[in-house]
C-alpha positions in Angstrom: 11.1 -39.3 -9.1 9.6 -40.5 -12.1 6.2 -38.4 -13.0 3.9 -41.2 -11.9 5.3 -41.2 -8.3 5.1 -37.7 -8.6 1.7 -37.5 -9.4 0.9 -40.1 -6.4 3.2 -38.0 -3.9 1.2 -34.6 -4.8 -1.9 -36.9 -4.6 -1.5 -38.2 -1.1 -0.3 -35.0 0.5 -3.4 -33.0 -0.9 -5.3 -35.4 0.5 -3.5 -34.9 4.0 -3.6 -30.9 3.6 -7.5 -31.0 2.7 -8.4 -33.4 5.9 -6.4 -30.5 7.8 -8.2 -27.6 6.4 -4.9 -26.4 4.7 -4.1 -24.1 1.8 -3.1 -27.3 -0.1 0.2 -26.3 0.4 1.7 -29.8 0.6 0.4 -30.5 -2.9 1.8 -27.6 -4.6 5.1 -25.1 -4.9 3.6 -22.9 -2.1 5.2 -21.0 0.6 7.6 -18.4 1.6 9.5 -20.3 4.1 11.6 -18.9 6.7 15.3 -20.3 6.7 15.0 -21.8 10.0 11.6 -24.1 8.4 12.0 -25.2 5.3 9.9 -28.3 4.8 12.4 -30.6 4.4 10.0 -33.6 3.9 8.2 -32.2 1.3 10.8 -30.8 -0.8 12.5 -34.1 -0.5 9.2 -35.9 -1.6 8.8 -33.5 -4.6 12.3 -33.4 -5.7 14.5 -35.6 -4.0 16.5 -32.9 -2.7 17.9 -32.3 0.8 19.0 -28.7 1.4 22.1 -29.3 4.3 22.4 -26.5 7.0 25.6 -25.8 5.0 23.8 -25.4 2.0 21.1 -23.2 3.5 23.5 -20.7 5.1 25.4 -20.5 1.9 22.3 -19.2 0.2 21.2 -17.3 2.7 24.8 -15.4 3.2 24.8 -14.8 -0.7 21.3 -13.1 -0.7 21.1 -9.3 0.2 17.9 -7.1 1.1 17.7 -3.5 -0.5 16.4 -1.6 2.7 14.8 1.0 0.2 12.8 -2.0 -0.9 13.7 -5.2 -3.4 16.2 -7.8 -3.1 19.4 -9.2 -4.5 22.6 -11.4 -4.1 26.4 -11.5 -4.4 27.5 -12.8 -7.7 31.5 -12.5 -7.3 34.1 -12.7 -5.1 34.8 -8.6 -5.3 31.2 -7.7 -3.9 29.2 -7.5 -7.1 25.5 -7.2 -6.4 22.8 -8.2 -9.0 19.5 -6.8 -8.6 16.3 -5.6 -10.7 16.8 -1.9 -12.7 13.5 -1.1 -11.2 15.1 -1.9 -7.9 17.9 0.4 -9.0 15.4 3.1 -10.2 15.5 5.3 -7.3 19.2 5.6 -7.1 19.8 5.9 -10.8 17.3 9.0 -10.5 19.1 10.4 -7.5 22.8 10.4 -9.6 21.1 11.9 -12.6 20.3 15.5 -13.9 19.3 17.3 -16.7 22.3 16.8 -18.4 22.9 13.0 -17.3 19.7 10.9 -17.5 21.2 7.5 -16.6 17.5 6.3 -16.5 17.0 6.8 -20.0 20.2 6.4 -21.2 21.9 3.7 -18.9 25.2 4.0 -16.7 28.1 2.2 -17.9 31.2 1.9 -15.8 34.3 0.5 -17.6 36.4 0.7 -14.7 36.3 0.6 -11.0 37.4 4.1 -10.4 34.0 4.9 -12.8 31.6 3.3 -10.3 29.4 6.0 -8.7 28.5 5.9 -4.9 24.7 5.9 -4.2 23.3 9.0 -1.9 21.3 6.9 0.3 21.4 3.0 -0.4 21.8 0.6 2.3 22.3 -2.9 1.8 21.3 -5.7 4.6 22.7 -9.5 5.1 21.2 -11.8 7.2 24.2 -13.2 9.3 22.3 -14.6 12.2 18.9 -15.3 13.9 17.4 -16.7 17.3 14.0 -17.2 18.3 13.0 -14.8 21.1 9.7 -15.7 21.4 9.7 -17.4 24.9 11.2 -13.8 26.0 8.9 -11.8 24.3 5.8 -13.3 25.5 7.2 -14.0 28.8 7.2 -10.3 29.4 3.3 -9.9 28.6 1.1 -10.1 31.3 -2.0 -12.6 30.3 -4.2 -10.8 32.8 -3.6 -7.4 31.9 -5.7 -5.2 29.3 -4.9 -5.8 25.3 -3.6 -2.2 25.5 -0.9 -3.2 28.5 -0.1 -6.3 26.7 0.7 -4.0 23.6 2.6 -2.0 25.4 4.6 -4.7 27.2 5.3 -6.5 24.1 6.7 -3.7 22.3 9.2 -2.7 25.5 10.7 -6.0 25.4 11.1 -6.3 21.3 12.7 -2.5 22.0 15.2 -4.0 25.0 16.4 -7.2 23.1 16.9 -5.3 19.8 18.9 -2.7 21.9 21.2 -5.3 23.8 21.6 -7.4 20.5 22.6 -4.3 18.7 25.0 -2.8 21.4 26.6 -6.1 21.8 27.1 -7.2 18.1 27.3 -3.7 16.5 24.7 -5.3 14.0 21.3 -4.2 12.5 19.1 -6.1 15.0 15.4 -6.5 14.1 13.2 -8.3 16.3 10.3 -9.7 13.6 7.1 -10.7 14.5 5.8 -14.1 12.6 2.4 -16.3 12.5 0.4 -13.1 13.8 2.1 -13.2 16.9 2.7 -16.8 17.3 6.8 -16.3 17.3 9.1 -13.4 17.9 12.6 -14.0 16.1 15.4 -11.6 16.6 17.4 -11.4 12.9 20.9 -10.0 13.0 21.9 -8.1 9.8 25.3 -7.0 8.5 24.6 -3.5 7.2 26.5 -2.3 4.2 26.0 1.6 3.2 28.7 2.0 0.6 27.0 0.9 -2.8 28.4 2.1 -5.8 26.5 1.5 -9.5 28.5 -0.6 -12.1 26.1 -1.0 -14.5 22.2 -0.3 -15.8 20.5 -0.7 -18.9 18.1 1.6 -20.3 14.8 1.6 -18.7 13.2 1.2 -22.0 15.0 -2.1 -22.4 14.8 -3.0 -18.6 11.0 -2.1 -18.3 9.9 -3.1 -22.6 6.4 -3.1 -23.1 6.0 -0.3 -20.2 2.7 -0.7 -18.0 0.6 -2.6 -21.1 2.9 -5.4 -20.3 3.5 -5.1 -16.7 2.2 -8.4 -14.7 2.1 -10.1 -17.9 3.9 -13.2 -19.5 5.1 -13.6 -22.5 7.9 -10.7 -21.5 10.8 -9.4 -22.8 12.6 -7.4 -20.4 16.5 -6.6 -19.6 15.1 -5.6 -15.6 18.8 -5.9 -14.3 21.4 -3.8 -12.7 24.9 -4.0 -11.0 26.1 -2.7 -7.8 29.3 -2.8 -5.8 29.4 -3.3 -2.2 32.3 -1.4 -0.6 33.7 -0.9 2.9 36.5 0.9 4.4 36.8 2.2 0.6 37.7 -1.4 -0.8 35.4 -4.0 -2.3 34.1 -6.7 0.2 35.1 -10.1 -0.4 31.6 -11.8 0.6 32.0 -15.2 2.4 29.6 -16.8 0.3 28.1 -15.9 -3.7 26.3 -17.2 -6.5 28.4 -18.7 -9.2 27.0 -18.1 -12.4 25.3 -20.6 -14.8 26.2 -20.8 -18.2 23.0 -22.9 -19.3 20.9 -21.1 -16.9 17.6 -22.0 -16.3 16.1 -25.5 -18.0 12.4 -26.4 -18.3 10.9 -28.7 -15.6 14.2 -28.4 -13.0 14.1 -27.3 -9.8 14.8 -24.0 -9.1 14.9 -21.9 -5.7 14.3 -18.4 -5.0 15.8 -16.3 -1.9 14.7 -12.9 -1.4 12.3 -10.5 1.1 8.8 -10.6 0.2 7.1 -7.8 1.3 3.4 -8.7 2.8 0.9 -11.3 2.4 -2.2 -11.9 4.2 -2.9 -15.4 3.6 -3.4 -16.0 7.7 -5.9 -13.2 8.0 -9.2 -13.6 9.0 -12.4 -13.5 6.5 -13.3 -10.6 8.5 -10.0 -8.8 7.9 -10.1 -10.0 4.6 -13.4 -8.0 4.0 -12.1 -4.8 5.5 -9.1 -5.0 3.1 -11.8 -5.4 0.1 -14.5 -3.0 1.3 -12.2 -0.2 2.6 -8.5 -0.3 2.5 -7.5 -1.4 -1.1 -10.7 0.8 -2.3 -8.9 3.5 -0.6 -5.4 3.0 -1.7 -6.3 3.1 -5.3 -8.0 6.5 -4.7 -4.8 8.0 -3.3 -2.5 6.6 -5.9 -5.0 7.5 -8.5 -5.2 11.1 -7.5 -1.6 11.3 -7.2 -0.9 9.8 -10.3 -3.1 12.7 -12.1 -1.1 15.6 -10.3 2.1 13.9 -11.5 1.1 13.5 -15.1 -0.2 17.4 -15.2 3.6 18.0 -13.7 5.1 15.9 -16.1 3.4 17.7 -18.9 4.9 20.9 -18.2 8.4 19.9 -19.7 11.2 17.1 -20.8 12.9 17.9 -17.0 9.4 17.8 -15.2 8.8 14.3 -17.0 12.2 13.1 -15.8 11.9 14.3 -12.3 8.7 12.5 -12.1 9.5 9.4 -13.7 10.6 6.8 -10.7 7.1 8.3 -8.7 4.8 7.6 -11.8 6.6 4.6 -12.2 5.7 3.3 -9.0 2.4 4.6 -8.8 1.4 2.9 -12.0 2.8 -0.5 -10.8 1.1 -0.5 -7.6 -2.4 0.7 -9.1 -1.9 -2.3 -11.5 -0.9 -4.9 -8.5 -3.6 -3.3 -6.0 -6.3 -3.6 -8.7 -5.5 -7.3 -9.3 -5.5 -7.9 -5.4 -9.1 -6.2 -5.2 -10.3 -8.2 -8.3 -9.4 -11.4 -6.4 -11.2 -10.5 -3.0 -14.2 -9.4 -5.2 -14.0 -12.8 -6.7 -16.9 -14.7 -4.7 -14.5 -18.1 -5.7 -11.5 -16.8 -3.9 -13.5 -15.7 -0.9 -15.3 -18.8 -0.6 -12.3 -20.5 -0.5 -11.0 -18.7 2.5 -14.5 -18.6 4.2 -14.4 -22.5 3.9 -10.8 -22.7 5.2 -11.7 -20.4 8.2 -14.8 -23.0 9.1 -12.7 -26.2 8.9 -10.3 -24.2 11.1 -12.8 -23.4 13.8 -14.3 -26.5 13.7 -11.1 -28.4 14.2 -10.3 -25.9 17.3 -13.8 -26.6 18.9 -13.7 -30.2 18.8 -10.5 -30.0 20.8 -11.2 -29.2 24.5 -8.0 -27.4 24.7 -8.5 -25.3 22.0 -12.3 -24.1 22.6 -11.0 -21.1 24.4 -9.9 -19.7 21.4 -13.0 -20.2 19.8 -14.1 -16.2 20.7 -10.6 -15.0 19.0 -12.5 -14.7 15.7 -15.3 -12.7 16.7 -12.9 -10.1 18.3 -11.1 -9.7 15.4 -14.3 -9.1 13.6 -15.2 -6.3 16.3 -12.0 -4.6 15.6 -12.6 -4.6 11.7 -16.1 -2.4 12.2 -14.1 0.1 14.2 -11.7 0.3 11.5 -14.3 0.9 9.1 -15.7 3.9 11.0 -12.4 5.7 10.5 -11.4 4.4 7.6 -11.4 7.9 5.9 -8.7 9.4 8.7 -6.5 6.6 8.8 -6.0 6.9 5.0 -6.6 10.5 3.7 -4.1 12.0 6.2 -1.6 10.7 4.2 1.5 12.5 3.0 2.3 10.1 0.0 4.9 11.4 -2.6 5.9 14.5 -0.7 9.7 14.1 0.6 10.1 17.3 1.8 6.8 16.8 4.3 7.8 13.3 5.1 11.4 14.5 6.4 9.6 17.5 8.4 7.2 15.5 10.1 10.1 12.8 10.8 12.2 15.8 12.3 9.5 17.0 14.7 8.9 13.0 15.9 12.4 12.3 16.1 13.5 14.8 19.0 10.4 14.1 21.0 10.6 10.2 20.8 14.7 9.9 21.3 13.9 11.9 24.4 11.7 9.2 26.0 13.3 5.9 27.3 14.1 3.5 24.5 11.2 0.9 25.4 8.3 3.9 25.0 9.2 5.4 21.7 7.8 4.7 18.3 9.0 2.0 16.7 10.9 3.6 14.0 12.7 5.7 16.5 14.4 3.2 18.8 18.0 3.2 19.0 18.3 -0.3 16.6 16.6 1.9 13.8 18.5 5.5 14.4 21.8 4.7 12.2 19.7 3.6 9.2 17.2 6.4 9.5 19.9 9.0 9.8 21.6 7.9 6.9 18.2 8.4 5.3 17.5 11.2 6.6 20.5 13.2 5.9 21.0 12.0 2.4 22.6 14.3 -0.2 20.1 13.1 -2.8 18.7 16.1 -4.9 15.2 17.8 -3.7 13.1 19.3 -6.6 11.0 22.2 -4.8 8.4 22.3 -7.8 8.0 18.7 -7.6 7.8 18.7 -4.0 4.9 21.7 -4.5 3.1 19.7 -6.8 3.1 16.7 -4.8 1.9 18.2 -1.4 -0.7 20.5 -3.0 -2.1 16.9 -4.2 -2.1 15.7 -0.8 -3.9 18.6 1.0 -6.1 18.9 -1.8 -7.2 15.0 -1.4 -7.3 15.2 2.7 -9.7 18.2 2.0 -11.6 16.3 -0.4 -12.1 13.1 1.8 -12.5 14.5 5.2 -13.9 17.7 4.6 -12.7 21.3 6.1 -13.7 20.4 9.9 -11.0 17.4 10.1 -8.4 18.0 12.8 -5.8 17.5 10.5 -7.2 19.5 7.4 -7.6 22.4 9.9 -4.2 22.2 11.0 -2.6 21.6 7.7 -4.3 24.3 5.9 -4.8 27.0 8.2 -7.5 28.2 6.3 -6.0 28.7 3.0 -6.2 26.7 -0.3 -3.9 23.5 -0.9 -2.5 25.1 -3.6 -1.4 28.5 -1.6 -0.4 26.2 1.7 1.7 24.1 -0.1 3.7 27.0 -2.2 4.0 28.8 0.8 5.6 25.1 2.7 7.7 24.4 0.2 8.9 27.6 -1.2 10.1 29.2 2.5 11.9 26.0 3.8 15.2 24.9 3.8 15.2 21.3 4.5 15.9 20.4 1.1 19.6 21.0 2.5 20.6 18.1 4.4 22.9 20.6 6.8 19.6 21.9 7.7 18.1 18.8 8.8 21.3 17.5 10.5 21.3 21.1 12.4 17.5 20.3 14.0 18.2 16.8 14.6 21.7 17.9 16.4 20.0 21.0 18.0 16.9 18.5 19.3 13.8 19.9 21.0 14.7 23.3 21.7 16.0 23.8 17.6 13.0 22.2 16.6 10.4 24.4 19.1 12.5 27.4 18.2 12.6 26.8 14.3 10.9 29.5 11.8 11.0 27.1 8.8 7.5 27.2 7.5 7.6 23.2 7.1 8.9 22.7 10.5 6.3 25.4 12.1 3.4 23.1 9.9 4.6 19.6 11.0 4.5 20.9 14.6 1.0 21.8 13.9 -0.3 18.8 12.5 1.4 16.4 14.7 -1.0 16.5 17.9 -3.7 14.9 15.5 -1.4 12.3 14.0 -0.5 11.3 17.6 -3.8 11.2 19.0 -4.8 8.8 15.8 -1.9 6.5 16.1 -2.8 6.2 19.7 -6.4 5.2 19.1 -4.5 2.5 16.4 -2.4 1.2 18.5 -4.8 1.0 21.7 -7.9 -0.2 20.0 -6.6 -1.8 17.0 -3.1 -3.4 17.1 -3.4 -4.5 20.4 -6.4 -6.4 19.9 -5.4 -8.1 16.9 -1.8 -9.1 18.1 -3.4 -10.7 21.0 -6.5 -12.5 19.3 -3.9 -13.2 16.3 -1.5 -14.8 18.7 -4.5 -16.7 20.4 -4.9 -18.1 17.1 -1.6 -18.8 16.4 -1.5 -21.1 19.5 -4.2 -23.0 17.8 -3.1 -23.0 14.6 0.4 -24.7 16.5 -1.8 -27.2 18.2 -3.4 -28.5 14.8 -0.9 -28.1 12.0 2.5 -27.5 13.8 4.9 -25.8 11.7 3.7 -27.2 8.3 2.2 -23.4 7.3 4.4 -20.6 6.7 4.0 -17.3 8.3 2.9 -14.2 6.2 5.8 -12.4 4.3 7.1 -9.5 6.3 9.8 -8.1 4.2 12.4 -10.5 5.9 14.4 -13.1 4.4 12.1 -16.0 2.8 13.0 -19.0 0.4 10.8 -20.8 -1.8 11.3 -23.6 -4.1 9.7 -24.4 -7.6 9.9 -25.7 -11.2 10.8 -24.2 -14.5 7.3 -24.6 -16.0 4.6 -22.8 -18.5 1.3 -23.3 -18.3 -2.2 -23.2 -19.8 -4.3 -20.4 -20.7 -7.9 -20.8 -22.0 -7.0 -23.0 -25.2 -3.4 -22.3 -25.7 -0.3 -22.8 -24.0 2.1 -20.3 -22.8 5.9 -21.4 -23.2 8.0 -21.4 -20.2 10.8 -18.7 -22.1 11.0 -16.4 -24.7 13.9 -15.5 -26.6 15.5 -12.3 -28.0 13.4 -13.6 -31.3 10.5 -12.4 -29.9 11.8 -9.1 -28.5 12.3 -8.3 -31.9 9.1 -9.4 -33.2 7.2 -8.0 -30.7 8.8 -4.3 -32.0 8.3 -4.8 -35.4 4.7 -5.7 -34.8 4.1 -2.8 -33.0 6.0 -1.0 -35.7 8.5 0.4 -33.0 6.0 2.6 -31.6 6.2 3.4 -28.0 6.3 1.2 -25.5 7.2 -1.3 -27.6 10.3 0.8 -29.5 13.6 -0.4 -28.9 17.0 1.6 -27.3 19.6 2.2 -30.3 21.8 0.2 -28.4 19.4 -2.9 -28.6 18.0 -2.3 -32.1 21.5 -2.5 -33.5 21.9 -6.0 -32.8 18.6 -7.3 -34.2 20.5 -9.4 -36.7 22.9 -11.2 -34.6 21.5 -14.9 -34.8 23.5 -15.9 -31.8 21.9 -13.2 -30.0 18.5 -14.0 -31.4 18.3 -17.6 -30.2 19.2 -16.6 -26.5 16.7 -17.2 -23.4 15.5 -13.7 -22.4 12.6 -14.4 -19.7 11.3 -17.2 -17.8 8.5 -18.2 -15.2 8.8 -20.8 -12.6 6.1 -21.7 -9.9 8.0 -20.0 -7.0 5.7 -18.4 -4.7 6.8 -15.1 -4.7 5.3 -11.4 -3.9 6.5 -7.6 -4.2 9.6 -7.1 -2.3 11.0 -10.3 -4.4 12.0 -8.0 -7.1 15.9 -8.5 -8.0 15.7 -12.1 -5.9 18.1 -14.6 -7.4 16.9 -17.5 -8.9 19.5 -20.4 -8.0 19.6 -24.2 -8.9 20.1 -27.0 -6.3 24.2 -26.5 -6.6 23.7 -23.1 -5.8 24.2 -21.5 -9.2 22.5 -18.5 -10.1 20.1 -19.2 -13.0 17.9 -16.1 -13.3 16.9 -12.8 -11.8 13.1 -12.3 -10.9 11.5 -9.4 -11.6 7.8 -9.7 -12.1 5.0 -12.2 -11.4 2.4 -13.0 -14.2 -1.2 -11.3 -14.0 -2.5 -14.4 -12.5 -0.3 -14.1 -9.5 -1.8 -10.9 -8.4 -3.8 -12.7 -6.0 -0.6 -14.3 -4.4 -1.1 -11.5 -1.2 -4.4 -13.8 -0.7 -4.2 -17.5 -1.9 -1.5 -19.6 -4.1 -2.4 -21.7 -7.3 0.5 -23.1 -9.2 -1.9 -23.7 -12.0 -1.1 -20.7 -13.3 0.2 -18.5 -10.7 3.8 -17.7 -12.3 7.0 -16.0 -11.2 8.8 -14.1 -14.1 12.5 -13.9 -14.2 15.6 -12.6 -16.8 17.5 -15.6 -17.8 21.1 -15.6 -16.9 21.9 -16.5 -20.5 20.0 -13.2 -21.4 22.0 -11.3 -18.8 25.7 -12.5 -20.3 24.8 -12.1 -23.6 23.4 -8.5 -23.0 26.8 -7.5 -21.4 28.7 -9.2 -23.8 26.8 -8.4 -27.5 25.0 -5.4 -26.8 26.9 -3.2 -24.0 29.9 -4.3 -24.4 30.8 -5.0 -20.8 33.3 -7.6 -21.0 35.0 -6.9 -18.2 31.7 -7.2 -16.1 31.1 -10.4 -18.2 33.9 -12.4 -17.1 33.8 -11.0 -13.4 30.7 -13.1 -13.2 31.9 -16.2 -15.1 35.2 -16.1 -13.7 36.8 -16.0 -17.0 
């Protein structure tokens, strides 16, 4: 398509979108599309490309989900999977020790016998999917109360998942889309024998540290390789992405397949106002509180700093991301745009006799936000974020009770379809550091006391009259839950074993469980039931007006986005579409090699390699991504691997709520950079040959 024709097509589709009150998605590279609903006409019009069913199947089967958060892709016939270093960071931390710090120094398996098995990593590959909307909604009595309808919906979802899992042996999840407008059954092939193959040093992968995070230009080698095994042998995937020698080129059409975590683009304005006024500020308060505690712990010594590194990395990243989201919601321009869209939607629904009955849905959802606001502190500050041991204890206490219930009456996380994955994590042999756990739990308890006060039911049960530090020390020092065998014995022993246990953390988890269950029941009955029922009514109106020209919000399930490799304008200057190794070495020199702009020794040694210097390093695209897309493959129309998503620019942080392709950019590692690093910096020649087939 010529530039002139492309401009005309874009103008026409933008006018159509505006007339419908949409997000102008038809005039931009917007959308995290499900594989069943890629907008074929839009893709053909903008890029003269048709994605055939066979093409879509190959892209889907070559893509994988890291179940602990992130995405990846098969890149060889022998089960080699490529993702981000920061997605692999948790596993790197778990196989490291005081003597062998693979996070700091990198990991390099020169032979397959040197590949190290990960303690608790699960990989999911979407092998089939099915629309089960009619069955789920058919089980719901529309005349029943919102609470009863919610129970009926959940029960039917549990039955569908169990039936499919029992029949296929696959991981089966029913996914809610379009705020309850559709339900799809996703069947995943599950892999749990993952072995680490190669990862650079953290300083090379996260070059520039937090100051450079969510910015561009960037200079990161944020990649890591795993190999997938089954029955002791490498798997041979049905589909994998062939390696592109040229890599991403400016202006070309590229795709990103991955598992974006969550977005709120279809939420009502009242829901966004709750996020802005309560949820996001509370999130930031928790993260900042925990960060200070971890910094104090890290300051005790080198080993303490190593142990806390992964947690601190995640917290720093989250603080920056959520701060950007909050700034977006506090921006009058963004909220005015969302309000305008909502008013247009409501007006169009009111103009049609068959849709007027949905007009009160917005008001009912708004009333729920008032209920949430009244209890937001309880909902947020009873959390145990950062303490693995506390999480294990509460999970065990709930587990043995929930599994005794009928499958369709349980909490979602304890349904039969979820137990294999839950057990895999629960019995993980990954090391637990009690001193770190004590610091994290003490901070959880301290913040709960500060925010909720001593009379809160959770705080009373959690502290029992002691100080947060005293209680944390008592619980952590006396527990045996750091041992996988102790956890397994409790699960195997069931309710009797848990009720009889004198392990201090189990006793404590039993004490705080009633307050948790009471608050969760209130949340499900008073909030979730209404938002689901009214969200479903809005979805019906949306489908009636716009069909499926919109995409659903992200749900950490497989999605496909398309876009182009492109720089952008910022202020009075131009941001290029790519960086090179020249820029990496210049940035280090410009900061006199001071942290976080210093170079690992292996990388520093190659600053005179002219062939390396000219190699593209990172690049940006207009692809619509969000957290959870980390590790996603970037591939061209020929299903060739051209790059690896690892970040978004600062302008993309409001992407949770809205998309604008003027400056919203996905940031990726260029495929040429990965190959050059393997060959010229790390001398992983066998790995490079496996990628290229040579």
